matplotlib code that plots the C-alpha trace (Angstrom):
import matplotlib.pyplot as plt

x = [290.7, 289.4, 291.9, 291.0, 293.3, 291.3, 292.9, 291.9, 292.8, 290.8, 287.9, 285.4, 286.2, 287.2, 284.0, 280.7, 278.4, 275.7, 278.0, 278.9, 275.2, 274.5, 277.6, 276.5, 273.4, 275.5, 276.8, 280.4, 281.0, 284.1, 286.6, 290.1, 293.5, 295.0, 298.3, 299.7, 297.2, 295.1, 291.5, 288.8, 285.2, 281.6, 279.4, 275.6, 273.5, 269.9, 269.4, 272.5, 276.0, 279.2, 282.9, 285.0, 288.7, 290.9, 294.6, 296.2, 299.7, 302.0, 300.9, 297.3, 296.2, 294.1, 296.2, 293.7, 290.0, 287.6, 283.9, 281.8, 278.9, 280.5, 280.2, 283.6, 283.4, 283.0, 284.3, 281.0, 279.2, 280.3, 284.0, 283.2, 281.5, 284.6, 286.9, 284.8, 284.7, 288.5, 288.9, 286.6, 288.3, 284.9, 284.7, 283.3, 280.0, 280.3, 279.0, 275.3, 274.0, 272.6, 268.8, 266.8, 266.0, 262.5, 261.0, 261.3, 265.0, 265.8, 264.1, 266.0, 269.3, 268.4, 266.9, 268.7, 269.9, 268.1, 264.8, 265.2, 265.8, 262.8, 260.6, 261.8, 261.1, 257.5, 257.1, 258.4, 256.2, 253.1, 254.0, 255.2, 255.8, 258.1, 259.8, 260.5, 261.8, 264.0, 265.5, 266.4, 267.7, 270.2, 271.0, 270.3, 272.8, 275.8, 273.8, 274.2, 270.9, 269.9, 266.9, 264.9, 265.7, 264.6, 261.3, 260.7, 261.7, 259.2, 256.4, 257.2, 256.7, 253.3, 252.1, 253.2, 250.9, 247.9, 248.3, 246.4, 243.7, 242.8, 241.0, 243.7, 242.8, 245.1, 246.5, 247.6, 249.1, 251.1, 252.4, 253.5, 255.3, 256.9, 258.3, 259.4, 261.3, 263.4, 264.0, 264.6, 267.1, 270.3, 269.1, 268.5, 271.7, 273.7, 272.2, 272.9, 276.6, 277.0, 274.7, 276.9, 276.8, 274.4, 273.5, 272.8, 270.5, 268.7, 268.0, 266.7, 264.6, 263.2, 262.3, 260.3, 258.6, 257.5, 256.0, 254.2, 252.8, 251.5, 249.8, 248.1, 246.7, 245.0, 242.0, 243.0, 242.6, 245.8, 248.9, 251.2, 253.0, 253.4, 254.9, 257.2, 258.5, 258.8, 260.9, 263.3, 263.8, 264.4, 267.3, 268.8, 268.6, 271.2, 273.3, 273.6, 274.2, 277.3, 279.0, 281.4, 283.1, 281.2, 281.3, 280.1, 277.3, 276.2, 276.4, 274.1, 271.7, 271.8, 270.3, 267.2, 266.9, 267.2, 264.4, 261.9, 260.4, 258.6, 257.1, 253.6, 254.0, 256.3, 257.7, 256.7, 258.3, 261.7, 260.8, 259.9, 263.0, 265.3, 263.3, 264.1, 267.9, 267.8, 267.4, 270.4, 272.6, 274.9, 273.6, 276.0, 274.7, 271.1, 271.7, 273.4, 270.6, 267.8, 269.8, 270.0, 266.2, 265.6, 267.7, 266.0, 262.6, 263.4, 264.7, 261.9, 258.8, 255.7, 252.0, 251.1, 252.5, 249.6, 250.7, 252.9, 251.0, 251.8, 255.6, 255.4, 253.9, 256.3, 259.4, 258.0, 257.5, 261.0, 262.5, 260.3, 261.3, 265.0, 264.5, 265.6, 262.4, 263.5, 266.3, 264.1, 260.6, 260.7, 260.7, 257.1, 253.8, 250.3, 248.2, 244.5, 242.1, 244.9, 244.6, 246.8, 249.8, 249.1, 248.9, 252.2, 253.8, 252.3, 253.3, 256.9, 256.8, 255.5, 258.2, 260.9, 259.5, 258.0, 254.7, 253.8, 254.1, 252.2, 249.3, 249.2, 249.0, 246.2, 244.2, 244.6, 243.3, 240.4, 239.3, 239.5, 237.4, 233.7, 232.7, 233.5, 234.4, 237.3, 238.9, 239.1, 242.7, 243.8, 242.0, 243.7, 247.0, 246.1, 245.1, 248.5, 250.2, 248.2, 248.9, 252.6, 252.4, 250.2, 247.7, 244.5, 242.3, 242.9, 243.0, 239.5, 238.3, 239.6, 238.4, 234.8, 235.1, 236.4, 234.0, 230.9, 233.2, 235.5, 233.2, 236.3, 235.0, 238.2, 238.0, 234.4, 235.4, 238.2, 235.7, 232.8, 234.8, 236.0, 232.6, 231.4, 227.9, 225.5, 222.8, 225.3, 227.0, 223.7, 222.7, 226.1, 226.0, 222.6, 223.7, 226.7, 224.8, 222.1, 224.7, 226.3, 222.9, 222.2, 225.6, 225.4, 222.1, 224.2, 226.5, 229.1, 230.6, 232.7, 229.6, 227.8, 230.7, 230.6, 226.9, 227.5, 230.5, 228.5, 225.7, 228.3, 229.8, 226.4, 225.4, 222.3, 222.2, 218.5, 219.0, 222.0, 219.8, 217.4, 220.2, 220.7, 219.5, 220.3, 223.4, 224.9, 228.1, 228.0, 231.3, 229.7, 227.0, 229.7, 231.8, 228.9, 227.1, 227.6, 226.2, 223.3, 222.3, 222.5, 220.2, 217.5, 218.3, 214.9, 215.0, 218.6, 217.7, 214.7, 216.9, 219.4, 216.7, 215.0, 218.2, 218.3, 221.5, 220.8, 221.2, 225.0, 227.6, 230.6, 234.1, 234.2, 231.2, 233.4, 235.4, 232.1, 231.0, 234.1, 232.8, 229.5, 230.8, 231.8, 228.5, 226.5, 228.6, 227.6, 223.9, 224.0, 225.3, 221.9, 219.5, 219.2, 219.2, 215.6, 214.5, 216.5, 215.1, 211.5, 211.9, 213.4, 210.6, 207.9, 209.5, 209.6, 205.9, 204.9, 206.4, 205.2, 208.2, 210.8, 214.2, 216.7, 220.0, 223.3, 223.8, 220.4, 221.0, 224.3, 222.5, 219.9, 222.6, 224.6, 221.9, 222.0]
y = [143.0, 139.5, 136.6, 135.5, 137.1, 138.5, 139.4, 140.2, 136.6, 134.7, 136.9, 134.6, 131.8, 133.9, 135.9, 134.1, 133.8, 135.7, 138.7, 138.7, 138.7, 141.7, 143.5, 143.1, 145.1, 148.1, 150.7, 151.9, 155.5, 157.7, 155.0, 156.4, 154.9, 157.9, 156.2, 152.8, 150.2, 152.7, 152.9, 155.2, 155.3, 156.1, 153.1, 153.5, 151.2, 152.0, 155.6, 155.7, 156.4, 155.4, 156.4, 153.3, 152.8, 149.7, 149.4, 146.5, 145.2, 144.3, 140.7, 142.0, 141.1, 143.7, 145.4, 148.0, 148.8, 151.4, 152.3, 155.0, 152.6, 151.9, 148.2, 147.9, 144.3, 143.0, 143.2, 144.9, 144.6, 148.1, 147.1, 143.8, 145.9, 148.0, 145.0, 143.2, 146.4, 146.6, 142.9, 143.2, 146.4, 148.0, 151.6, 153.7, 155.5, 159.2, 161.2, 161.7, 165.1, 167.2, 167.1, 170.3, 171.7, 172.0, 175.4, 174.5, 173.4, 176.7, 178.7, 176.7, 177.6, 181.3, 181.5, 183.5, 181.3, 183.3, 183.3, 179.5, 178.8, 180.8, 179.0, 175.6, 176.6, 177.6, 174.4, 172.2, 174.0, 173.2, 169.6, 167.4, 164.5, 166.6, 167.9, 164.3, 163.4, 166.5, 165.8, 162.2, 163.1, 165.6, 164.1, 160.4, 159.3, 158.9, 157.8, 154.3, 152.8, 150.1, 147.8, 149.6, 153.0, 151.7, 150.6, 153.9, 155.8, 153.8, 154.3, 158.0, 158.5, 156.8, 158.9, 162.1, 161.4, 159.3, 159.4, 156.4, 156.1, 152.6, 153.6, 154.9, 156.3, 155.7, 159.3, 158.9, 155.5, 156.9, 159.6, 157.0, 155.0, 158.1, 159.1, 155.6, 155.6, 158.6, 157.7, 154.0, 154.7, 154.8, 151.6, 149.8, 151.0, 149.9, 146.4, 146.3, 147.1, 145.0, 142.0, 139.8, 142.2, 141.1, 144.5, 145.7, 142.8, 143.2, 146.9, 145.8, 143.1, 145.6, 147.9, 145.1, 143.9, 147.5, 147.9, 144.6, 145.3, 148.6, 146.9, 144.4, 147.1, 149.2, 148.8, 149.0, 147.0, 148.5, 146.4, 149.4, 148.3, 144.8, 146.2, 148.4, 145.5, 143.4, 146.1, 146.4, 142.6, 142.6, 145.0, 142.6, 139.8, 141.6, 142.4, 138.8, 137.8, 140.1, 138.0, 135.6, 134.4, 131.3, 131.8, 135.4, 134.2, 131.6, 134.2, 136.6, 133.8, 132.6, 135.9, 135.3, 131.6, 131.8, 134.3, 132.5, 131.0, 133.3, 131.9, 131.1, 131.9, 131.7, 134.9, 134.0, 137.2, 135.8, 132.4, 134.2, 136.4, 133.3, 131.7, 134.7, 134.2, 130.6, 131.4, 133.7, 131.3, 128.5, 124.9, 124.3, 127.4, 126.4, 123.0, 124.5, 127.0, 124.4, 122.1, 124.9, 125.4, 121.6, 121.3, 124.3, 123.0, 119.6, 121.3, 123.9, 123.0, 122.4, 121.7, 124.5, 127.2, 129.3, 129.4, 126.3, 124.6, 127.5, 127.2, 123.4, 123.7, 126.5, 124.4, 121.3, 123.3, 124.7, 121.2, 119.9, 122.8, 122.1, 118.3, 117.7, 116.3, 112.7, 113.7, 115.5, 114.0, 112.3, 115.7, 116.2, 114.8, 115.1, 118.2, 117.9, 118.8, 119.6, 116.9, 118.5, 118.6, 115.3, 113.4, 114.8, 113.8, 110.3, 109.7, 110.6, 108.1, 105.4, 106.3, 105.8, 102.4, 103.6, 102.0, 101.2, 104.8, 105.8, 103.4, 104.8, 108.4, 107.5, 105.7, 108.6, 111.1, 108.8, 108.6, 112.4, 113.2, 113.6, 113.2, 110.1, 112.0, 113.6, 110.2, 109.4, 110.6, 108.5, 105.4, 105.8, 105.8, 102.7, 101.0, 101.8, 100.4, 97.2, 96.6, 97.0, 94.7, 92.2, 92.3, 91.1, 91.1, 94.8, 95.7, 94.3, 96.2, 99.6, 99.1, 98.5, 101.8, 103.6, 102.2, 104.4, 107.4, 106.2, 103.7, 101.9, 98.8, 96.8, 97.4, 96.3, 93.0, 92.5, 92.5, 90.9, 87.9, 87.2, 87.3, 83.8, 84.4, 84.6, 86.6, 89.0, 89.4, 90.2, 92.8, 94.5, 94.6, 96.2, 98.8, 99.9, 100.0, 102.1, 104.6, 104.6, 105.3, 108.1, 109.7, 109.3, 111.2, 114.1, 113.9, 111.8, 110.3, 107.8, 106.5, 106.3, 104.3, 102.0, 101.3, 100.5, 98.3, 96.3, 95.8, 94.7, 92.3, 90.8, 90.9, 92.9, 95.2, 95.9, 97.4, 99.3, 100.9, 101.9, 103.7, 106.1, 109.5, 113.2, 112.7, 109.8, 110.8, 110.0, 108.2, 105.5, 104.9, 104.6, 102.2, 99.8, 100.4, 97.0, 94.8, 97.2, 97.4, 93.7, 93.3, 95.8, 98.3, 100.0, 100.7, 101.9, 104.3, 105.6, 106.1, 108.1, 110.3, 110.9, 111.8, 115.5, 117.5, 117.6, 120.5, 120.6, 121.8, 119.6, 120.7, 117.6, 118.6, 119.6, 116.4, 114.5, 116.1, 114.8, 111.2, 112.1, 111.0, 107.6, 107.2, 108.1, 105.7, 102.9, 103.8, 103.8, 100.2, 99.2, 101.8, 103.4, 107.2, 107.5, 105.5, 107.6, 110.8, 109.5, 108.3, 111.6, 113.5, 111.4, 111.8, 115.6, 115.7, 113.4, 115.5, 119.1, 120.2, 118.0, 119.6, 117.5, 116.9, 117.8, 114.4, 114.4, 117.9, 116.6, 113.6, 115.9, 118.1, 115.1, 112.6, 113.3]
z = [123.9, 123.6, 123.9, 120.4, 117.8, 114.9, 111.6, 108.0, 107.2, 109.9, 110.8, 109.0, 111.4, 114.5, 114.6, 115.2, 112.2, 114.1, 114.6, 110.9, 109.9, 112.1, 110.8, 107.2, 108.0, 108.9, 106.3, 106.4, 105.3, 104.8, 105.6, 105.6, 106.3, 108.3, 108.5, 107.7, 109.1, 111.0, 109.7, 110.8, 109.5, 110.3, 110.7, 110.3, 112.4, 111.5, 112.5, 114.7, 113.5, 115.4, 115.1, 114.6, 114.3, 113.8, 113.9, 112.0, 112.8, 109.9, 110.1, 109.5, 113.0, 114.9, 117.6, 118.7, 118.1, 119.4, 118.8, 120.6, 121.0, 124.4, 124.0, 125.6, 126.5, 123.0, 119.4, 118.4, 115.1, 114.1, 114.4, 112.6, 109.8, 109.3, 109.4, 106.8, 104.7, 104.8, 104.0, 100.9, 99.7, 99.1, 97.9, 100.8, 100.5, 100.3, 103.2, 103.2, 102.0, 104.8, 104.9, 104.5, 107.9, 109.1, 110.0, 113.7, 113.3, 111.5, 114.3, 116.9, 115.3, 115.3, 118.8, 121.5, 124.4, 127.1, 125.2, 124.5, 128.2, 129.2, 126.7, 127.9, 131.6, 130.7, 128.8, 131.7, 134.3, 132.3, 131.3, 134.2, 131.8, 129.6, 132.8, 133.9, 130.5, 130.5, 133.9, 133.0, 129.6, 130.9, 134.3, 133.9, 131.3, 133.6, 136.7, 138.0, 139.3, 141.7, 140.9, 143.6, 142.1, 138.7, 140.1, 141.8, 138.7, 136.5, 139.1, 139.4, 135.7, 135.9, 138.9, 137.1, 134.2, 135.5, 139.3, 140.7, 138.0, 136.8, 133.6, 131.3, 127.9, 124.9, 125.0, 128.6, 127.9, 125.0, 127.3, 129.9, 127.3, 125.8, 129.2, 129.9, 126.6, 127.8, 131.4, 130.7, 127.9, 130.1, 132.0, 128.7, 127.2, 130.3, 129.9, 126.2, 126.7, 129.8, 129.2, 131.4, 134.4, 137.1, 138.3, 134.8, 134.3, 137.6, 136.8, 133.4, 135.0, 137.6, 134.7, 132.9, 136.1, 136.9, 133.4, 133.6, 137.0, 135.9, 132.9, 135.1, 137.4, 134.8, 132.6, 128.9, 125.8, 124.3, 123.7, 123.8, 126.9, 125.6, 122.4, 124.5, 126.5, 123.3, 121.7, 124.7, 124.8, 121.0, 121.5, 124.0, 121.5, 119.4, 122.4, 123.3, 119.7, 119.7, 122.4, 120.9, 124.1, 125.1, 128.8, 128.5, 126.2, 128.8, 131.6, 129.7, 128.9, 132.5, 133.8, 131.8, 132.3, 136.0, 136.1, 133.9, 137.0, 139.3, 142.5, 141.0, 137.3, 134.3, 132.8, 129.2, 127.9, 128.8, 127.2, 123.9, 124.2, 124.5, 121.6, 119.5, 120.1, 118.7, 115.0, 114.9, 116.8, 115.5, 115.8, 118.7, 120.6, 119.9, 121.4, 124.4, 125.0, 124.7, 127.0, 129.6, 129.3, 129.7, 132.8, 134.4, 133.5, 135.0, 138.2, 138.8, 137.0, 139.1, 138.2, 140.6, 138.4, 137.0, 133.3, 133.4, 130.6, 128.3, 129.1, 128.7, 125.2, 124.2, 125.2, 123.6, 120.4, 120.5, 120.8, 118.0, 115.7, 116.2, 116.1, 119.7, 121.1, 121.0, 123.4, 125.9, 125.6, 129.0, 130.6, 129.6, 130.8, 129.2, 129.9, 130.8, 128.0, 125.5, 122.9, 120.2, 122.6, 124.2, 120.9, 119.8, 123.1, 123.3, 119.7, 120.6, 123.3, 120.9, 118.3, 121.0, 122.0, 125.3, 124.7, 128.3, 129.3, 126.1, 127.1, 130.7, 129.3, 126.9, 129.6, 132.0, 129.4, 128.4, 132.0, 132.5, 129.4, 129.9, 126.2, 124.2, 121.0, 122.9, 123.3, 119.6, 119.2, 122.3, 121.1, 117.7, 119.5, 121.5, 118.3, 116.9, 120.0, 120.1, 116.4, 117.2, 120.2, 118.3, 121.2, 119.5, 122.6, 123.6, 119.9, 119.4, 122.5, 121.4, 117.8, 119.1, 121.0, 118.0, 115.4, 116.2, 115.4, 112.6, 110.8, 109.6, 107.7, 108.1, 111.9, 111.8, 110.1, 112.6, 115.5, 113.6, 112.5, 116.0, 117.7, 118.5, 119.9, 116.9, 118.6, 120.1, 116.8, 115.1, 117.7, 117.5, 113.7, 113.8, 116.3, 114.3, 111.0, 112.7, 113.8, 110.4, 108.6, 111.1, 110.5, 106.7, 106.7, 108.1, 105.1, 106.8, 103.7, 105.7, 107.4, 104.1, 102.6, 105.6, 105.0, 101.3, 102.1, 104.6, 102.1, 99.6, 102.1, 102.8, 99.1, 99.9, 96.8, 96.9, 100.3, 99.0, 96.4, 99.1, 100.9, 98.0, 99.1, 99.0, 101.1, 99.1, 97.2, 93.5, 93.8, 96.0, 93.3, 90.7, 93.0, 93.5, 90.2, 88.6, 91.4, 92.0, 88.3, 87.9, 91.0, 90.0, 87.2, 87.2, 91.0, 90.6, 87.8, 89.8, 92.9, 90.8, 89.3, 92.6, 94.4, 95.4, 96.2, 99.9, 102.3, 102.5, 100.0, 100.1, 99.3, 97.0, 94.9, 91.9, 92.2, 92.3, 89.0, 87.3, 87.5, 85.8, 82.3, 83.6, 85.5, 82.3, 80.3, 82.6, 82.5, 78.6, 78.7, 80.3, 79.0, 75.6, 75.4, 74.4, 77.3, 79.7, 78.3, 78.6, 82.2, 83.2, 81.5, 83.1, 86.5, 86.0, 85.1, 87.9, 90.7, 90.8, 92.9, 91.2, 90.7, 88.7, 90.5, 89.0, 87.4, 85.8, 84.4, 83.0, 81.5, 79.8, 78.3, 77.0, 75.8, 72.1]

ax = plt.figure().add_subplot(projection="3d")
ax.plot(x, y, z, "-o")
ax.set_aspect("equal")
plt.show()
């Protein structure tokens, strides 16, 4: 009996919320009060049914409790289900009607014992895998194993079915997992009911290691073994959730945490297992578990670990998800060629005022990248830092590096206005504009907008009209329509009529079409409808392969 006194009155606070959630998933049947304060019932947990009893003292405190799930170290979810059932005064469900027997079940009931034994003997002689399952089903339940025995047991099952073959077909793999399911059952059960016991964990651990090693040594595309391991660990999630004594809970977790690190690799299945425990834990327990993982990461992590990057990102993500990253961010360092993770990490340093470290991390990644476009994210972060620090010199440098990729016109002006040498200024302006024009011809709308803004800044509206081509968004024409039409309305109209739709379909095409009425309205301020119709008609006849663009077709449909 746990030292915590549980009663009908305090169970909502005495039992952990996780245990109560699990208990609510169970169904209580045929609950009887056999004598005053003595309750017995069947509790259905999925496909399993357990006999549960609770004895309540006159003060409504639990004086005794039993459940044949054998989870003797805890007030299990089945007992909790019965207690909650009694507290709510719910009417019990009547016993489930017996299902109709299958033909095989009916014959089994009628079979003579000697005939049945002989039939089983013949079956076992012909099927070694079934023989192994039979042996461990009838002899293994009460046996206590050592980790070495578990390893040998697992390997023996494999050899019985596939011997030493590397190429395993799906049928053989299924047989292996089916036999494992039987022979591993007592080992798994022992761990579930004794999650704090070191030997029970070591046996469970040996079981998982043997399965993983077998999987790594065979040629198969099946994930059956992975699913098998995942299922075993999922059962352990509930077993740990049932523990409401904090020290016992920490002990059970500790077995997994201490074994996350192998010599040269991370056991990611243990990481994901612990991650699955977090959502069904209280906030206090979540924080404790994450802190235990952080301490162990700091103590044992090394860059020489094969899959260390995977663990680093998984732990970082866990801390982000539960809003604890600001507490632990200094544990982490950038990972080579992993921009998404690195940007999140460096931004966390910036948000916490660690700008010097953030700059060092950005510079290191920029130096290690072999293509400039991979550095954009880090230069954006440096831009943010230099703005915060009001460092105009370094800001101008990083903006000049960014500009050929971002075509941010404000950044262009920041650099351009600070350049003193007139000739150097002219060359740099031409270089950036050339890059922008080249990019805009590949339907880079930001580059196109930069080109138009620069022409607007320089008041070169005739040149702006020349820039109108198949890749020019209509919204840019609308934005700068007034100065262009005042400069040369005939050339502007011709550019709009000649504009094709280009080779790319933009996600903004429909949005662009929404501005057609406004664009037509502006044209009608400078050209009468008859003139527009005549010019369009002439252009259509003049060019044999002329195809009106979407805006011209809109004009033709709406010029009445």
